[in-house]
MARDRENKOL-865994 format. One record per residue (C-alpha): chain; y negated, x negated, z; residue in three letters. Coordinates in pm, 1 decimal. Each point is the difference from the previous one (the first is absolute). Example, Ala and Ser with C-alpha at 12.3 -4.5 7.8 and 13.67 -1.06 7.14 Angstrom:
BEGIN
('A' (450.0 -1230.0 780.0) 'ALA');
('A' (-344.0 -137.0 -66.0) 'SER');
This chain:
BEGIN
('A' (1874.5 3184.1 -354.8) 'MET');
('A' (-144.5 244.8 -267.6) 'ASP');
('A' (338.5 248.1 5.5) 'LYS');
('A' (266.2 5.0 -339.8) 'ALA');
('A' (-63.8 260.7 -215.7) 'LYS');
('A' (336.7 -16.9 -108.5) 'PHE');
('A' (368.2 -100.5 131.3) 'ALA');
('A' (310.8 -156.0 -139.0) 'MET');
('A' (330.7 66.5 137.8) 'VAL');
('A' (298.2 -164.2 -151.7) 'GLY');
('A' (-101.4 -444.7 -79.8) 'LEU');
('A' (260.7 9.3 -340.2) 'GLY');
('A' (-136.2 -134.4 -266.7) 'VAL');
('A' (-185.4 369.7 -134.1) 'MET');
('A' (-96.9 44.2 354.9) 'GLY');
('A' (-206.1 -369.6 19.6) 'GLN');
('A' (-121.3 -12.4 -313.4) 'ASN');
('A' (-132.4 398.1 8.0) 'LEU');
('A' (-206.3 -148.9 324.2) 'ALA');
('A' (-113.9 -282.5 -164.4) 'LEU');
('A' (-120.4 204.8 -300.8) 'ASN');
('A' (-197.6 239.3 215.6) 'VAL');
('A' (-132.1 -267.4 242.0) 'ALA');
('A' (-159.5 -141.8 -316.9) 'ASN');
('A' (-99.2 261.7 -133.2) 'LYS');
('A' (-252.2 26.9 327.4) 'GLY');
('A' (178.1 207.7 238.9) 'TYR');
('A' (196.3 -113.8 314.0) 'PRO');
('A' (356.8 -26.3 73.4) 'VAL');
('A' (200.3 62.0 291.3) 'ALA');
('A' (359.0 -81.6 -82.4) 'VAL');
('A' (298.4 81.6 271.6) 'TYR');
('A' (361.4 -118.1 -102.9) 'ASN');
('A' (329.1 86.1 235.7) 'ARG');
('A' (89.6 -356.4 16.7) 'THR');
('A' (-312.0 -120.8 175.4) 'GLU');
('A' (46.8 -383.5 -161.3) 'SER');
('A' (-41.5 143.8 -328.6) 'VAL');
('A' (-316.1 68.7 106.4) 'THR');
('A' (-158.7 -276.0 170.8) 'ARG');
('A' (153.2 -218.0 -306.4) 'GLU');
('A' (-203.9 228.5 -227.1) 'PHE');
('A' (-330.9 -51.3 167.3) 'VAL');
('A' (56.4 -314.5 109.4) 'ALA');
('A' (3.2 -59.3 -401.7) 'GLY');
('A' (-295.8 162.9 -101.3) 'LEU');
('A' (-425.0 -169.2 -24.2) 'THR');
('A' (-250.2 19.9 147.9) 'ASP');
('A' (-155.2 251.6 -193.2) 'ASP');
('A' (291.2 266.7 1.2) 'GLN');
('A' (-49.2 267.9 220.5) 'ALA');
('A' (333.5 100.2 99.6) 'ILE');
('A' (53.9 15.7 364.9) 'PHE');
('A' (385.1 2.4 140.7) 'GLY');
('A' (149.8 280.1 245.2) 'ALA');
('A' (330.2 -20.4 188.3) 'TYR');
('A' (10.9 310.2 116.0) 'SER');
('A' (-74.9 379.8 -180.6) 'TYR');
('A' (-275.9 46.9 312.8) 'SER');
('A' (-176.2 -343.3 -25.3) 'GLU');
('A' (55.0 126.9 -424.5) 'LEU');
('A' (-171.3 328.6 94.6) 'ALA');
('A' (-285.3 -167.7 168.3) 'ALA');
('A' (-88.4 -229.9 -275.8) 'LYS');
('A' (-50.5 266.9 -233.8) 'VAL');
('A' (-306.1 300.5 -26.9) 'GLU');
('A' (36.8 328.9 7.1) 'GLN');
('A' (159.9 160.1 -240.9) 'PRO');
('A' (264.4 -253.5 -5.6) 'ARG');
('A' (162.2 -94.2 -343.0) 'ARG');
('A' (322.8 -172.4 49.1) 'ILE');
('A' (142.1 -110.2 -266.4) 'MET');
('A' (406.1 12.1 49.7) 'ILE');
('A' (226.1 -275.6 -198.4) 'MET');
('A' (318.0 -12.9 121.1) 'VAL');
('A' (332.2 100.1 -189.2) 'LYS');
('A' (21.9 305.1 -123.9) 'ALA');
('A' (251.1 284.8 202.2) 'GLY');
('A' (39.6 -0.1 408.2) 'PRO');
('A' (-185.5 -267.5 36.9) 'ALA');
('A' (-361.4 144.9 -118.1) 'VAL');
('A' (55.0 250.9 259.9) 'ASP');
('A' (114.6 -203.8 274.0) 'ALA');
('A' (-383.6 -135.6 -75.8) 'VAL');
('A' (-198.0 350.8 -45.6) 'ILE');
('A' (251.2 115.6 362.3) 'ASN');
('A' (-130.1 -358.9 223.9) 'ASP');
('A' (-323.0 -10.2 -164.7) 'ILE');
('A' (-99.6 418.0 64.6) 'LYS');
('A' (-99.5 -58.9 442.0) 'PRO');
('A' (-312.1 -312.8 -133.3) 'PHE');
('A' (-135.2 286.5 -251.0) 'LEU');
('A' (-282.6 287.4 20.4) 'ASP');
('A' (-9.0 310.8 -232.4) 'PRO');
('A' (-133.3 -87.3 -371.6) 'GLY');
('A' (124.1 -298.2 18.7) 'ASP');
('A' (189.1 -163.6 -308.0) 'ILE');
('A' (364.8 -55.1 -42.2) 'LEU');
('A' (102.6 -199.8 -349.9) 'ILE');
('A' (296.5 -77.5 -133.1) 'ASP');
('A' (-26.4 -198.2 -271.7) 'GLY');
('A' (383.4 -102.4 -59.4) 'GLY');
('A' (279.3 163.1 -233.7) 'ASN');
('A' (60.3 317.2 194.1) 'SER');
('A' (133.7 258.6 -147.5) 'PHE');
('A' (-207.8 265.4 -87.3) 'PHE');
('A' (115.1 321.7 230.9) 'GLU');
('A' (36.4 -224.3 280.5) 'ASP');
('A' (-384.1 -30.8 -42.2) 'THR');
('A' (-16.9 343.3 -20.3) 'GLU');
('A' (178.7 47.1 348.7) 'ARG');
('A' (-227.1 -262.5 157.3) 'ARG');
('A' (-262.6 164.4 -138.0) 'THR');
('A' (76.1 302.1 130.5) 'THR');
('A' (114.4 -126.0 325.5) 'ALA');
('A' (-326.9 -189.6 71.1) 'LEU');
('A' (-256.5 245.1 -116.7) 'GLU');
('A' (161.7 189.8 312.3) 'LYS');
('A' (-74.7 -243.7 205.6) 'GLU');
('A' (-384.2 -49.6 -157.8) 'GLY');
('A' (10.9 -350.3 -145.5) 'LEU');
('A' (-11.2 -39.3 -371.7) 'LEU');
('A' (259.0 -120.9 -205.3) 'PHE');
('A' (-28.8 -212.3 -371.0) 'ILE');
('A' (321.6 -51.0 -198.1) 'GLY');
('A' (-92.8 -244.6 -253.9) 'ALA');
('A' (179.0 -175.3 -268.6) 'GLY');
('A' (-105.5 -405.7 -37.3) 'VAL');
('A' (113.0 -171.9 -360.7) 'SER');
('A' (-63.4 -370.2 -55.9) 'GLY');
('A' (227.3 -180.4 143.9) 'GLY');
('A' (-164.7 -225.5 329.2) 'GLU');
('A' (-282.8 -212.5 -255.4) 'GLU');
('A' (-68.9 371.8 -104.2) 'GLY');
('A' (-35.5 52.9 381.7) 'ALA');
('A' (-228.4 -284.7 13.3) 'LEU');
('A' (-199.4 38.0 -292.7) 'HIS');
('A' (-26.7 398.5 -59.6) 'GLY');
('A' (362.2 190.3 -29.6) 'PRO');
('A' (-28.0 409.0 -109.8) 'SER');
('A' (-2.0 210.5 202.2) 'ILE');
('A' (126.0 288.6 17.7) 'MET');
('A' (-158.6 273.5 311.8) 'PRO');
('A' (150.9 313.1 79.0) 'GLY');
('A' (-57.9 209.1 315.2) 'GLY');
('A' (-237.0 116.3 252.9) 'SER');
('A' (-358.4 92.9 -274.4) 'GLN');
('A' (-181.1 -158.2 340.6) 'GLU');
('A' (163.3 -304.7 38.5) 'ALA');
('A' (-91.3 -100.6 -366.1) 'TRP');
('A' (-290.7 90.0 49.4) 'ALA');
('A' (0.7 -270.7 322.9) 'ALA');
('A' (237.1 -248.5 -196.3) 'LEU');
('A' (-228.5 29.0 -375.9) 'ALA');
('A' (-221.5 -266.4 68.7) 'GLU');
('A' (236.6 -236.5 126.5) 'ILE');
('A' (272.5 55.9 -212.9) 'PHE');
('A' (-286.5 14.8 -336.8) 'THR');
('A' (-80.5 -357.1 68.5) 'ALA');
('A' (342.0 -157.6 82.6) 'ALA');
('A' (125.2 217.6 -296.0) 'ALA');
('A' (77.7 -239.2 -313.6) 'ALA');
('A' (-292.3 64.1 -267.6) 'LYS');
('A' (76.8 72.9 -377.9) 'ALA');
('A' (-139.1 -138.9 -321.4) 'TYR');
('A' (-303.5 235.1 27.8) 'ASP');
('A' (-55.0 -68.1 405.8) 'GLY');
('A' (150.3 355.3 54.1) 'GLU');
('A' (198.4 -48.1 362.0) 'PRO');
('A' (392.9 56.7 22.5) 'CYS');
('A' (-4.6 278.3 223.7) 'VAL');
('A' (-83.2 345.0 69.0) 'ASP');
('A' (157.5 326.6 205.5) 'TYR');
('A' (287.7 136.0 -154.9) 'VAL');
('A' (59.2 257.6 140.0) 'GLY');
('A' (163.1 187.5 336.8) 'PRO');
('A' (271.9 -65.3 244.3) 'GLY');
('A' (212.3 -240.3 -198.8) 'GLY');
('A' (-147.4 -39.8 -341.8) 'ALA');
('A' (-66.6 -387.8 31.9) 'GLY');
('A' (334.9 -80.8 115.7) 'HIS');
('A' (133.9 267.1 -243.3) 'TYR');
('A' (-243.9 -227.1 -313.1) 'VAL');
('A' (97.4 -319.4 137.8) 'LYS');
('A' (417.3 102.7 11.7) 'MET');
('A' (-77.7 70.0 -418.3) 'VAL');
('A' (-178.1 -283.5 -39.4) 'HIS');
('A' (305.4 -215.2 107.2) 'ASN');
('A' (209.2 229.5 -188.6) 'GLY');
('A' (-178.7 -87.3 -356.1) 'ILE');
('A' (-11.4 -332.3 132.5) 'GLU');
('A' (382.0 -20.6 26.0) 'TYR');
('A' (-7.7 169.2 -373.2) 'ALA');
('A' (-250.4 -286.1 -105.7) 'LEU');
('A' (226.0 -288.0 135.0) 'MET');
('A' (299.0 97.3 -138.4) 'GLN');
('A' (-141.5 113.0 -339.6) 'LEU');
('A' (-113.7 -384.5 47.5) 'ILE');
('A' (361.5 -144.7 140.7) 'ALA');
('A' (188.6 213.1 -286.6) 'GLU');
('A' (-302.5 -177.5 -339.5) 'VAL');
('A' (85.9 -340.5 143.5) 'TYR');
('A' (340.2 6.9 56.0) 'ASP');
('A' (45.1 131.2 -366.7) 'LEU');
('A' (-261.6 -264.4 -100.6) 'LEU');
('A' (192.8 -316.8 179.1) 'SER');
('A' (381.2 107.2 -7.3) 'ARG');
('A' (-19.1 177.8 -352.2) 'GLY');
('A' (-249.6 -265.7 -198.1) 'LEU');
('A' (7.1 -250.8 209.5) 'GLY');
('A' (-395.8 -49.1 116.8) 'LEU');
('A' (-20.8 -251.8 278.4) 'GLY');
('A' (-255.5 -14.2 271.4) 'ALA');
('A' (-242.2 -162.9 -209.9) 'ASP');
('A' (29.0 224.5 -234.1) 'GLU');
('A' (-31.7 291.9 186.4) 'LEU');
('A' (-261.6 -96.2 169.8) 'GLY');
('A' (-200.0 -68.4 -286.0) 'ASP');
('A' (88.9 328.3 -161.4) 'LEU');
('A' (-61.9 220.2 342.6) 'PHE');
('A' (-340.9 -178.7 25.9) 'GLU');
('A' (-90.5 103.2 -348.8) 'ALA');
('A' (113.6 400.9 27.2) 'TRP');
('A' (-208.6 -52.0 337.8) 'ASN');
('A' (-336.5 -33.4 -215.1) 'ASP');
('A' (81.8 336.7 -170.3) 'GLY');
('A' (116.1 379.6 74.3) 'GLU');
('A' (259.5 -179.2 215.7) 'LEU');
('A' (-250.0 -99.0 252.3) 'SER');
('A' (69.9 42.6 368.0) 'SER');
('A' (79.9 -169.9 322.5) 'TYR');
('A' (380.4 -4.3 -28.2) 'LEU');
('A' (-29.8 -152.2 -429.1) 'ILE');
('A' (-221.2 -265.6 171.2) 'GLU');
('A' (179.5 -148.5 287.5) 'ILE');
('A' (316.3 22.3 -177.9) 'THR');
('A' (-118.7 -249.9 -250.8) 'HIS');
('A' (-65.7 -199.0 301.5) 'LYS');
('A' (332.4 41.4 107.6) 'ILE');
('A' (183.6 -133.1 -325.9) 'PHE');
('A' (-244.3 -315.0 38.1) 'ARG');
('A' (70.3 -125.2 393.7) 'LYS');
('A' (283.1 -248.6 -27.3) 'MET');
('A' (247.1 2.1 340.1) 'ASP');
('A' (-62.7 -391.9 172.8) 'GLU');
('A' (346.1 -115.0 92.7) 'GLU');
('A' (206.5 70.7 -326.8) 'THR');
('A' (-293.8 18.6 -280.0) 'GLY');
('A' (72.9 345.0 -98.1) 'LYS');
('A' (-217.3 273.9 -81.7) 'PRO');
('A' (-30.0 133.6 367.5) 'LEU');
('A' (103.8 352.8 -161.5) 'LEU');
('A' (369.1 -112.1 -101.3) 'ASP');
('A' (30.7 -118.4 342.2) 'VAL');
('A' (-37.8 283.7 130.1) 'ILE');
('A' (243.4 280.9 124.5) 'LEU');
('A' (77.0 321.3 -275.0) 'ASP');
('A' (-24.0 216.8 378.4) 'GLU');
('A' (-267.9 264.4 -10.8) 'ALA');
('A' (-126.2 97.9 347.0) 'GLN');
('A' (-187.0 334.8 54.1) 'GLN');
('A' (-150.7 154.1 342.0) 'LYS');
('A' (52.7 367.8 -84.6) 'GLY');
('A' (-257.0 131.6 -142.3) 'THR');
('A' (20.0 6.2 -402.5) 'GLY');
('A' (367.4 185.6 169.1) 'LYS');
('A' (-248.5 241.7 161.3) 'TRP');
('A' (-184.8 68.0 -273.3) 'THR');
('A' (357.4 124.6 -218.2) 'SER');
('A' (80.7 158.4 284.0) 'GLN');
('A' (-336.1 182.0 39.6) 'ASN');
('A' (29.9 29.9 -443.7) 'ALA');
('A' (298.7 206.3 76.4) 'PHE');
('A' (-79.4 208.8 242.3) 'ASP');
('A' (-333.0 134.1 -154.6) 'LEU');
('A' (187.6 -13.6 -409.9) 'GLY');
('A' (-177.1 -259.0 -143.2) 'ALA');
('A' (128.0 -215.8 -260.4) 'PRO');
('A' (-50.7 -392.7 87.3) 'THR');
('A' (282.6 -178.2 -194.6) 'HIS');
('A' (-119.9 -311.1 -67.5) 'THR');
('A' (-124.6 -4.1 444.5) 'ILE');
('A' (394.6 105.8 28.1) 'ASN');
('A' (140.6 -277.2 -230.2) 'ALA');
('A' (-209.1 -212.5 171.9) 'ALA');
('A' (119.8 8.0 338.3) 'VAL');
('A' (368.4 109.2 -55.1) 'ALA');
('A' (-8.4 -423.9 -244.1) 'SER');
('A' (-105.9 -92.3 384.6) 'ARG');
('A' (304.1 122.3 166.4) 'ILE');
('A' (209.6 -139.3 -278.1) 'ILE');
('A' (-170.9 -307.7 12.2) 'SER');
('A' (126.3 -47.5 381.0) 'GLY');
('A' (350.0 23.5 -80.3) 'MET');
('A' (-0.6 -366.6 -110.2) 'LYS');
('A' (362.2 -59.7 133.2) 'GLY');
('A' (121.2 337.6 -237.4) 'GLN');
('A' (-193.9 -128.9 -349.2) 'ARG');
('A' (146.8 -295.6 71.7) 'THR');
('A' (384.9 63.0 28.6) 'ALA');
('A' (-106.1 328.5 -346.6) 'ALA');
('A' (-101.7 -383.1 -149.5) 'TYR');
('A' (320.4 -137.7 -7.7) 'GLU');
('A' (178.6 306.5 -106.6) 'LEU');
('A' (-190.5 272.7 -193.3) 'ILE');
('A' (-79.0 -138.3 -367.9) 'GLN');
('A' (-267.9 135.2 -200.2) 'GLY');
('A' (-211.4 -95.8 -281.4) 'PRO');
('A' (-173.6 -402.8 -3.1) 'ALA');
('A' (-349.1 11.9 37.1) 'PRO');
('A' (-17.9 -124.6 -346.7) 'VAL');
('A' (-368.5 137.7 -201.5) 'PHE');
('A' (-13.9 -65.5 -423.6) 'SER');
('A' (-224.1 204.2 -62.3) 'GLY');
('A' (-355.0 -122.4 -115.7) 'ASP');
('A' (-203.4 -197.2 357.0) 'ARG');
('A' (-318.9 144.1 -97.0) 'GLU');
('A' (38.5 328.3 -95.2) 'GLU');
('A' (161.9 17.2 346.0) 'LEU');
('A' (-236.4 -142.7 152.1) 'LEU');
('A' (-279.4 194.9 -136.6) 'SER');
('A' (246.6 283.0 133.1) 'ALA');
('A' (-2.8 -92.9 367.0) 'VAL');
('A' (-331.2 22.4 68.2) 'ARG');
('A' (-51.0 291.8 -146.0) 'ALA');
('A' (309.5 130.7 149.5) 'ALA');
('A' (-104.5 -70.3 313.3) 'LEU');
('A' (-356.0 132.6 -10.3) 'TYR');
('A' (107.8 330.4 -77.3) 'ALA');
('A' (263.7 1.2 275.9) 'SER');
('A' (-290.8 -105.9 255.4) 'MET');
('A' (-173.9 282.0 -115.0) 'ILE');
('A' (252.1 209.1 89.8) 'LEU');
('A' (109.2 -159.7 308.6) 'ALA');
('A' (-373.0 131.7 114.7) 'TYR');
('A' (39.1 322.0 -182.7) 'ALA');
('A' (290.1 120.1 201.8) 'GLN');
('A' (-198.2 -185.9 289.3) 'GLY');
('A' (-314.0 257.2 -18.8) 'PHE');
('A' (228.4 272.8 -78.7) 'GLY');
('A' (196.1 -16.4 351.5) 'LEU');
('A' (-349.8 -43.7 199.2) 'MET');
('A' (-139.0 355.6 -200.0) 'GLN');
('A' (362.2 173.3 148.4) 'ALA');
('A' (-37.5 -121.1 287.3) 'ALA');
('A' (-358.3 52.7 -5.6) 'SER');
('A' (64.4 383.0 -72.0) 'ASP');
('A' (304.6 21.3 229.5) 'GLU');
('A' (-178.9 -177.1 289.6) 'TYR');
('A' (-340.3 152.9 -33.3) 'GLY');
('A' (-170.9 -356.4 -48.8) 'TYR');
('A' (-265.4 103.8 -266.8) 'ALA');
('A' (71.3 -357.4 -101.8) 'LEU');
('A' (-234.4 -182.5 -276.1) 'ASP');
('A' (136.3 -157.0 -255.1) 'MET');
('A' (-289.7 -180.1 -117.6) 'LYS');
('A' (-125.6 -115.2 309.0) 'LYS');
('A' (418.9 -154.6 42.7) 'ILE');
('A' (-34.3 -170.3 -323.0) 'ALA');
('A' (-339.9 -146.0 132.9) 'LYS');
('A' (131.5 -99.1 340.7) 'ILE');
('A' (305.5 -256.5 -211.7) 'TRP');
('A' (-244.5 -182.8 -208.9) 'ARG');
('A' (-26.2 -297.2 188.9) 'ALA');
('A' (158.9 -137.4 342.8) 'GLY');
('A' (347.2 188.6 -100.4) 'CYS');
('A' (335.8 -152.8 -85.2) 'ILE');
('A' (-7.3 273.5 -274.3) 'ILE');
('A' (-343.8 -41.8 -150.0) 'ARG');
('A' (-10.8 -16.2 -379.6) 'ALA');
('A' (-281.0 73.5 -229.5) 'ASP');
('A' (179.9 301.8 -134.8) 'LEU');
('A' (-161.3 158.5 359.7) 'LEU');
('A' (-319.5 43.6 -197.3) 'ASP');
('A' (179.3 175.3 -275.2) 'ASP');
('A' (185.7 219.1 258.8) 'ILE');
('A' (-425.9 53.4 154.8) 'MET');
('A' (-93.7 101.4 -306.2) 'GLN');
('A' (321.6 274.2 -105.0) 'ALA');
('A' (-74.8 174.0 342.9) 'TYR');
('A' (-404.4 12.9 -120.4) 'ASP');
('A' (109.5 168.3 -306.1) 'ARG');
('A' (274.3 214.6 190.9) 'ASN');
('A' (-33.5 37.3 411.4) 'ALA');
('A' (289.4 191.7 -12.8) 'VAL');
('A' (235.2 -198.4 -241.7) 'LEU');
('A' (370.5 70.4 70.6) 'ASP');
('A' (138.2 -295.5 -165.7) 'ASN');
('A' (-201.4 -286.4 -103.4) 'LEU');
('A' (203.1 8.1 -369.0) 'LEU');
('A' (-173.4 327.6 -67.6) 'MET');
('A' (-371.1 -178.9 5.5) 'ASP');
('A' (-23.2 -167.1 -342.5) 'ASP');
('A' (-60.6 -305.7 61.8) 'HIS');
('A' (302.4 -37.5 206.9) 'PHE');
('A' (219.1 184.5 -243.4) 'ARG');
('A' (-127.4 -210.1 -309.4) 'GLY');
('A' (41.5 -293.3 172.9) 'GLU');
('A' (388.2 56.9 110.1) 'VAL');
('A' (116.1 201.9 -338.5) 'VAL');
('A' (-141.6 -314.0 -231.3) 'LYS');
('A' (220.4 -227.7 214.9) 'ARG');
('A' (311.3 224.7 82.3) 'GLN');
('A' (173.6 -154.4 -326.8) 'GLY');
('A' (-42.2 -351.9 150.3) 'ALA');
('A' (122.3 86.1 345.2) 'LEU');
('A' (346.3 225.3 -203.2) 'ARG');
('A' (-2.2 -323.8 -212.3) 'TYR');
('A' (28.4 -213.9 348.7) 'VAL');
('A' (250.2 134.5 129.5) 'LEU');
('A' (239.9 -20.8 -272.0) 'THR');
('A' (-3.6 -318.4 -29.3) 'MET');
('A' (43.9 -36.0 424.9) 'ALA');
('A' (242.0 233.4 -11.5) 'ILE');
('A' (248.8 -139.2 -287.7) 'PRO');
('A' (-20.3 -333.3 217.3) 'MET');
('A' (67.9 142.0 275.7) 'GLY');
('A' (-352.5 -49.6 237.4) 'ILE');
('A' (-51.0 250.1 231.8) 'PRO');
('A' (-312.4 209.7 -100.5) 'VAL');
('A' (7.1 236.8 307.7) 'TYR');
('A' (-318.2 53.1 26.6) 'ALA');
('A' (-131.4 -37.4 -311.9) 'LEU');
('A' (242.0 249.5 -177.4) 'SER');
('A' (-68.9 244.4 276.0) 'SER');
('A' (-422.8 6.6 -106.9) 'ALA');
('A' (154.2 100.4 -296.9) 'LEU');
('A' (210.0 247.3 72.0) 'ALA');
('A' (-255.1 166.2 246.6) 'TYR');
('A' (-223.6 -12.1 -352.8) 'PHE');
('A' (244.2 166.3 -165.7) 'ASP');
('A' (68.9 240.6 214.9) 'ALA');
('A' (-378.6 91.5 111.9) 'TYR');
('A' (-9.9 77.0 -431.1) 'ARG');
('A' (238.8 210.7 -77.3) 'THR');
('A' (-18.0 407.7 -0.1) 'GLU');
('A' (354.9 -30.6 69.4) 'ARG');
('A' (226.9 -133.4 177.5) 'LEU');
('A' (344.5 44.1 91.9) 'PRO');
('A' (-19.0 192.3 326.7) 'ALA');
('A' (120.7 289.7 -153.9) 'ASN');
('A' (335.3 -109.6 25.4) 'LEU');
('A' (-29.9 -114.0 343.1) 'THR');
('A' (-136.3 341.3 95.0) 'GLN');
('A' (340.3 116.9 -233.5) 'ALA');
('A' (245.0 -225.5 249.0) 'GLN');
('A' (-175.4 121.2 370.0) 'ARG');
('A' (51.9 354.2 -118.4) 'ASP');
('A' (324.1 -88.0 -119.6) 'PHE');
('A' (133.7 -153.9 317.4) 'PHE');
('A' (-200.9 141.5 306.9) 'GLY');
('A' (-157.3 315.2 -153.9) 'ALA');
('A' (-362.8 -176.5 -10.8) 'HIS');
('A' (-163.7 266.1 -241.5) 'THR');
('A' (-209.5 -151.9 -275.3) 'TYR');
('A' (-316.5 161.0 -167.1) 'ARG');
('A' (-48.9 32.7 -408.0) 'ARG');
('A' (-208.4 -73.6 -235.0) 'LEU');
('A' (-31.7 361.1 -172.5) 'ASP');
('A' (-15.1 259.9 330.8) 'LYS');
('A' (-149.4 -29.2 374.0) 'GLU');
('A' (184.0 -15.0 319.1) 'GLY');
('A' (326.3 -209.6 99.0) 'THR');
('A' (321.5 42.8 -157.5) 'PHE');
('A' (401.1 -67.1 42.8) 'HIS');
('A' (298.6 4.7 -156.1) 'THR');
('A' (378.0 69.5 65.6) 'ASP');
('A' (78.8 -324.0 -220.4) 'TRP');
C-alpha cells in the first residue's frame, strides 16, 4: 500500500470532515482516534474510492504516513493537545510536522512551537473556520508557525481550502509562532460582535416592531442581496424560516435564550486589554453572552423590576431603513476594532501580519465572510500600514453617512427598554475615536488627587503632581 500524504488525529465531526476533504482532493489520509471504535466506524462508512486508512496506535499511524510526516491534531484545545503531542512524539523523526487545527490559545501555540523545535520537530498552529460544512467542502485556514512546515503543507492546504469568487484560495501563511491561532482568535472575536449586533437588531424588530418570523426572514433575505451580504445574514434569514415539527412554531421561538461560548471571544477581549487596544463591540458581545447565561436571575428580575414596555409609536418604514444602515455601520466598526487589535498584536509580538492577506483569507469558507472584506482588501491596497479602517476614505464615508441612522435606532430602542449593548458600544467607539479631546484629563486629575499618580500637561513636557 502506498503511504498516506497526510494524517488526522481526532475524529470528531471537524476531524472527519477535514480528512474527507483532503482525501477527496487526491491526498491519501491516515486517521487515528483515541477511541478505537470511532476510527473503525468512520473507516467502515467510506466508499472504495476514498483513500483513507485507519490506524489504531500512534506507531501504526506514523508507519502509514510518508516523511516528512504531516499530522493534523483536531482535539479539544488545552491539555488534550499536549497529551497527543507527548504521546505521538516517540514515533516521529526530525523534520516531521505537527499541525494543531483546534481553537488553541495563541500563547500555548507559542510554547509548543518553541518546545518542539528544540526536538527537531516542526509545528503549525492553524486556525480553521467554517464549521463542519466548511471543513468538508473548503474552510478558511490561517496557518502560523514554521515557514518550513508551511512550505511542506501549502499544496495540501491550498487544495482543501475554500476558494473565493475569483478562484483565490482562502489560506496563506500568516506569521511565526502563534500568529495563526492569534488571527483565528480575533476572527472569533469579530464573529461574536457580528452575531450580537444581528441579535440586537432581531430583538428590536421582533419585540419593538412586532415583526414575525416570516417578515424577518423576508427582510434579512433582502438585506443579504445588498451591502450586508454575508454568511451570518444569509443563515439568519434561513433560521427565521425553520419551523419546529413538534409545536408548529418557528423553531427560533422555542430555543432557550442562553448563549454558550468556548472562550475565544473572551480571550480576544482579555488580550485587547493587555495590549491596550479598544474592542468595545467585541467586549459588549462577550458580556451579552455572559448575562444571557443568568437565565434564572433574569427571570426573577423580570417579575420584580419594572421598565418601559417595548411599544413603538414612530414611522415603521423609517425604523426599518435606519436599522439596515445602523447594522452595516456597526459591522464595519466591529471589523475596524478587530483589524486594529491585530495590528497592535503584530507590533507587540513581531508577527508582521499582512492585513490584506488576512481579509483575503476570510472572504470564503469562514463564518465572518462578507462582501465588505473585498473593500477591506482594497483599503489595505491603498495604505498597507493603515492604522484604522476609519482612516480609509471609503470606510470613513460609509460609517459617517450612516451614523445618523445608528443614533436614531438607539434613540428608538432605549426608550422601549430593549438592550442594545453592542450597537451602542459601536457608536461609542466611533464617537470616542473621532473626539480630539476626551474627558480623560479629569480621570488623570482624580488619580493624582487620591494616589499621586501624576499627570502630563498640554503646554509643557514632563510629568506633574499637584497638592490638591
